[in-house]
N, C-alpha and C positions, 0 to 999 in steps of 0.2 A: 392362279398363274396360268396364262394362256400360252400353250406351246404350239408353235406353228410348224409347218413342214420343214422350214429352213432350220429351226432349232433342233428338230428331231434328226435331221441330216448331220448337223454338227455333233450331236451326241453320238451318233453312229460312227462318225469319223474318229472322234476322240476315243471311243471304246476300242476301235480297231487299232488305233495308234498305241494305246497302252497294252493291248494284247500282244502286238508285235514287239513292243519293248520288252515285255516279260519273256516272250519266246526267244528274243535275241540274247537277253541276259543269261538265260539257261544254256543256250547254245554256246555262248562265249565261255561260260564256266566249264562246260564239258570239253570244249576244244582246248582250253588252257590246261585242264587236268590231263588230257591226253598228251599234250605237248610236253608237259613236265615229266610224265611217266616215260615218254620216249626219249627224253633228254635232248630234244631237237632245239636248234637255235630258232628264234622267233621268225627271222626272215625266210628260213627254209620251210618251217612247219606251216606258216600261213600263206605260202605261195601254192595255189591249187595245181599249178603245173608241176611242181616238185613234190607235192604231197598228194598222190592219187588216192590214198586210203581215206583222206578226209576232204577231198575236193568237193564232194556234194554238199557237205556241211559248210564249207567255206563259201561256196557260191550262194547257199541259202542265207548265210549271214549278210552277204552283200545285198541280196534281194530285200531282206528285211530292213536294212539300213535305208535303202532307196525308197521302200514303201513308207517308212516313217517320215522321211523328208517330204515325200509327196503329200502324205496325210497332213503334216503340219502346215504345208503351203496352202492346202485347202482350208484349214482352220483359220489361218492368217487372212486369207482372202475373205472369208466369211466375216471375220472381225472388222476388216477394213470396210466392207459393205455396211455393216451395222453402224460403224462410226460415221460413215457418210450419211446414212439415213438419219441418224441422231442429229447431225449438224443441220440437215435440211429442216427437220422438225423444230430445232431450236431457233434457227433463223426465222422460220415462219412465225413462231410464237413471239419472238422479239419484235417483229414487224407489226403484228396486230395492234398492240397498245399504241404505237406511234400513229397508226392510221386513225385510231379513235380520237387521239389527242388532236390531230389535225382537223377532225370534223367538229370539234367543240368550238363554240363561239369564243372569241377573244374577250376576256373579262374587262379589259380596259377600253373597249370600243364604244 
């Protein structure tokens, strides 16, 4: 299997995506445990302006979500490019046989 630079970039993007996902899941679990222990309402606890004690973690969770969206958009763009390249290759391969058929002499002539 030949892995090009584009494929290695996709692998790196997806590794970072899943690392961010795990980090976010851990952070969310910690925040929810802290919220339940504090007995705070969801809308108050998860508002960084009202919950200064956890504001840093709340901002970090928002950054992680944004990073995951960005990484998935990069992966989707890569996939669209690969599909477009496959279509071009398929179209070219489909045109070749018809070119050869057109070059053959007509049997009924």
